[in-house]
C-alpha positions in Angstrom: 172.7 79.9 178.2 173.9 76.6 176.6 176.8 76.5 174.5 176.0 75.1 171.0 178.0 72.0 170.0 180.0 72.4 166.5 177.6 70.5 164.7 174.4 72.1 165.9 176.2 75.8 164.8 177.2 74.4 161.4 173.6 73.5 160.6 172.3 76.9 162.0 174.8 78.2 159.8 173.7 76.3 156.5 170.2 76.8 157.1 170.8 80.7 157.0 172.8 79.9 153.5 170.0 77.9 152.4 167.4 80.4 153.2 169.3 83.2 151.3 169.0 84.0 147.7 172.4 84.7 147.1 176.0 84.0 148.8 176.1 85.7 152.3 179.4 87.5 153.6 180.5 86.2 156.9 178.7 89.7 158.7 175.6 88.7 157.0 175.3 85.5 158.4 176.2 86.6 161.8 173.6 89.1 161.5 170.9 86.3 160.7 172.0 83.9 163.6 169.4 83.7 166.8 172.1 84.1 169.1 175.4 86.6 169.1 178.2 85.2 167.9 181.7 86.9 166.9 182.9 87.8 164.0 185.4 85.5 163.7 183.7 82.5 165.2 181.2 82.6 162.2 183.9 83.1 160.0 185.7 80.0 161.4 182.1 78.0 160.8 182.3 79.2 157.3 185.7 77.9 156.8 185.0 74.5 158.5 182.2 74.2 156.2 184.1 74.8 153.0 186.6 72.7 153.9 184.1 69.8 153.9 182.6 70.8 150.8 179.2 71.8 152.2 179.8 75.5 150.9 181.9 77.1 148.4 183.0 80.7 148.7 183.3 83.3 145.8 185.6 86.5 146.3 183.5 89.8 146.9 186.4 92.9 147.2 188.7 91.9 150.0 186.4 89.4 151.7 184.3 86.2 150.7 180.7 85.3 150.1 179.6 82.0 151.3 176.9 79.9 149.4 175.6 76.1 150.2 176.8 73.4 147.7 173.8 71.1 148.2 170.1 71.5 149.1 168.5 71.3 152.3 166.3 68.3 151.2 169.5 66.7 149.3 171.7 67.3 152.9 168.9 65.6 154.7 168.8 62.5 152.5 172.5 62.3 152.8 172.1 62.2 156.9 169.4 59.6 156.5 171.7 57.5 154.2 174.5 57.7 156.6 172.4 56.4 159.1 171.2 53.5 157.0 174.7 52.7 156.4 175.7 52.9 159.7 172.7 49.9 161.0 173.3 46.7 160.2 169.5 45.7 160.2 168.0 48.0 157.6 164.6 46.4 157.6 164.2 47.2 161.3 165.4 50.8 161.3 163.1 51.3 157.8 160.3 50.1 159.5 160.9 51.7 162.9 161.0 54.9 160.5 157.9 54.5 158.6 156.0 53.3 161.7 156.6 57.1 163.0 155.2 59.0 159.7 151.9 60.3 159.5 149.4 58.5 157.4 149.7 61.0 154.7 153.5 60.5 154.7 153.2 56.9 154.4 150.8 57.2 151.5 152.9 59.7 149.8 155.8 57.1 150.3 153.7 54.3 149.0 152.8 56.1 145.8 156.4 57.4 145.4 157.4 53.6 145.5 154.7 52.2 143.2 155.1 55.0 140.6 158.7 54.1 140.7 159.9 57.9 141.4 162.3 56.9 144.3 
């Protein structure tokens, strides 16, 4: 079994939080992980995500419950924007991205741009 990198594990925890209706305690996150991970490891990941501002924690008795601070859609948009900012040739990057979209997604993008919704 391959060990996950920190970024992969953080993303998996974020996905669990995004899917939850309410804030989750570390044990609840631990139960929902695809692979078994020690409670302390889950708590460490949640603490790291809190420090990055991606998660907030709320006191629940003697423990904490965690909730994502942003939606999955906003987080993904931020990742795309970061990549764009890191690339000097925006036009080539955007053209390459759009060329890989399905016809349906290209049409949706075209409609959003023409309607001024983005």
